[in-house]
N, C-alpha and C positions, 0 to 999 in steps of 0.2 A: 129864684133863678140863682146857683151858684155860681161864683167867680172862678175862672180857669187862668192858669198860666202856660204860657206857649215856650213849648221848649222845644229844640234843636241841637244838631251836634256841631261840632267843630271842623268836619270838612264843609260847613256853609260859609267859611272864609271872611266871616263879617268882622270888621274889627271892633276894637273893644268899645269904642264910643258908641258905634251903632248899635250894639248889644244892649249896653247901658240906656241909651236913648229909648230904644223899642222895648226895654221892659224884660228883656227874655231871658230863660235859662239855657246855658250850652252845656252838653255833657262832651266832655273831653275826650275825643280819641288817640290812640296811640302810633307810634312812629318808632322803628327799629333803626338805630343809628350804628353801622359798625356791628351788628350782632351785640350790644351793649345790650342792659335791661332796658325793655319798653319804657318811653317818656311820653309823656301826655304833649299832645300837638302845642299846647300854651307854653309850654319849656323849654322849645326850639326856636332859637332866633332866626328867623326866615333869610336874614341876609346872610348871615354863616353858615346856614344851611346849604344855600345855594350854591356860596363860593366853596363850600366841600364837594359837592356832587361836581363841580367842575374839573375838582382836582382828584375825583375817582372815588371821592368817598361812598360806602354801599349804605343803601338807606333802603327800608320796606316798611310796609306797614305791618301792624298785628291785629289780630283775630278781634272781632267787636265784643266787647266785655260786657256779659248780662248783668252782670253786679254793680257797675257803674248806672246801667238804666235804674237798676231797681233801686239805689240807692237816693239817686234825685228825684224819682217818684213817690218814694216812699217820703221825703222830706217835704214836697210840695202837698202831698196827701195830710200830711200832718198838719198844715196849717190851715186844712178846711178848705182847699181848693183843688179841683178839678184840673186835668193836664191835658192839653193838645199837643201830640209830638209830630213835628214836621221832619222827616228823617234822610240822611244819604241815600241816593237813587239805588235799588236793589239789583238793578243790572249792573252795577260797579262793585258790589260791597253787601255783605252779611249783615251790616250795621241795623236797617230797620227790621231784619228779622230777629234781632237779639233784644231791638226795642219791644218787639210785640209779645216775645215772650217775658219779659220783664213787666209789661202793662198787665198782660193776663195774672201774674203769679202777685201782683200789687192789689189787682182788683178782688181777686180771689179771698184777700185777707183783709179788704177794705170793701164789702159790698155796697157802701153809701158813698163811693167816689166813682168818678167814670174817668177813665182815660181814651182818648181817642189818637191813633196811630195812623198817619198818614205817610206813606212812600210816595216822595216828590217827584221821583224820577227824575233826580236834579241833581247836579255837582257842583262845588266850588262855589262862586257868587250868582249862578244860576239858583241854588237851592236860597243859598242869603236873598235874592232879590224875590224869592216866591215867598220867604217868612217874612219878609219885611210889608208885602202887600197883606197877608195874613194879619200881621200885627196892625195894621192900618183899620182894616177892617173891625179888628177887637176895640180899637180905639173909640169907632164909630158905635159902639155898644151891641155888636152881633154876637149872639151867642154861641159857644162851641160847637152845636151841631151848626150853625149857619157859617161859621168862620172854616169850618170842616168841609162843608159842602163847595164853597168858592175857593179852597186849594183844589179840590179833585177836579171841579169843572175849569179850572184854568191853569192847570201846570201844564197841559200840554201845547200851552201857546207861550210858554216861557223858553224862549231860544237863547241855545248855547251854541256858538260860533266862535272857534278859536284855533290856533297853529301853534307849531314847535318850531325850535329853531334846530335842535339837535335828534335827528330821524333814530337815533342809536338806544332813545331813552323807550319810544315806541317798542324798536326791535325785541330790547330785553322784558317789558311788557308782552310780547308775543302779538302784538300789534298790526307788525310788518315783517316780512323776513328780512333774515341777514343782508342779503344780496342787494335785496332792496334800499336799505339804507346806507350800504356802501355806496353804490350807484348815485343814489339821492344825494346824499352830501357832496358828494362830487362835484353834480351838477348845481348844486345849491337849489333843489327843489323843496319846496314847501309844502307840505300838506291842510287842507283845509278841511277840519273835523267838525262833526258837532255830535248832540247827544239825541237819539232818537226815541221815540215814541215808548220805547221800551226801558229807554235809561240805559242803553248802551250806548259807547263811543263808535262811532264808525268815520271811516273816512269818506270825503264827499268829492273832493277834488284837488287838483296838485296846481301850483304856481312856481315860476323860477324869481327868488329872491326875496330878500326878507320884507322889503318896502312893500312890494307887491301884495304880500301873503297880509300883511295889515292892514292893507287899500282893500283886500280882498272881504275882509270881514265887515268895512264899513259897506261893501256894496251889499252883503247879506241883509244886513239892517235894512239899507235903501228899499230892497224887495221887497220885505216881508212885514217890518214892523206896522205896528197899529197906532195909527196918530203920534209919529215920532217926537213932535216938538214938545209933546204932554206928557211924554215920559219919563220916569225915572230909570236911568240906566246904569249898571255895574260894568265894572272891567276889573279883570282879574290878571295878575302878571309873574313869571318866575324870575324874578329878579331883573325885568328890563322895561323901568319905569319910564322911561323915555320913549319907547314902544309904545305903550299905554297912554303916556299924553300927547304922542302925536293922533292916536287913534281918537282920541278925546274932544282932541281939537278938529277933527274931522266932522265929528257929529255936532260940534257946537257950530263951526261956521254954518253948516247945512240947516240945522234946525233950532240954534239957539238954546238948547236942552240947559236948566238952571244946576240941576242934581244930577252929576256923575261922580258916583261913586268910586275909587279907583284903590285895591286892594291885593296884598301879595296873593299867589294860590301858596296855601296851605301845604305843611311838609307831609300831612296822609296823600294828597291827591299831588304834590309837586315830585315825590319819591318817584313817580311814576312816569308825569311827564316831563319832567327835567328843567334844565334853567331855560330862559328864553321865550316858555310858554306864555300865549298871550290870548286871554278869553274877554270875549264881549257878550253881553247877558240882556236882555229886552223881551218885551211882549209883544208877538207878532202873529200873524194870521194862522200858521202852523210852525212846529218846528223846521 
């Protein structure tokens, strides 16, 4: 049985220490800042990035780079390893499609290798949490086929619940109308959104006020989580650490979870969701 390497991309928003702990390879995606030459996700300081967005900094994402995937896959195959790539939702990005093209090219050049690509239909630390569970399966000695099947079987149980603080970023991305953004901001309306079974971002409900929206994320976990006290939980934020810590506190007080990972929403996703984004990820009965 050939050994294999799990690969993901930087939209998973896993911190460096967790990437190293899990033994992952990460393909760095790109972000454009004020139209300047594309910068790798890892070269952007998140604190400075969100401060810039608050001041009107222009940021956008770049098209997925097939050559980056090809290079990473080639390097792994050269070491005699197969590859399991778990990628950013095809419902939100062309990243997964780029990885599939690169995988086919590398396998054509190296027929002895196997590269399995899985569309996670996840984003941010939702993708990161799914990759974490895949890595745990691999550490238990599962084959590449078994781990890939685990990911496919469980990805629609990876719940993504989040809210945003500034509706104008959703308006800019075409998620809501300009009128909705203006009126919602005036009334302190905060949307509750999630990523659906097709990997798309959809609005589910609305609340009045920031604290209420944070608590609503917790209530979603109360309603749908599978054995919540036994879970590893991930929380990502757009430079609103206090809100992330409050959400983690609610979860610990209810179930006593020992492992709750908190990290920034990276610039690839943060360019569209904006400062004040707060997201909660866990395994549930359904998304």
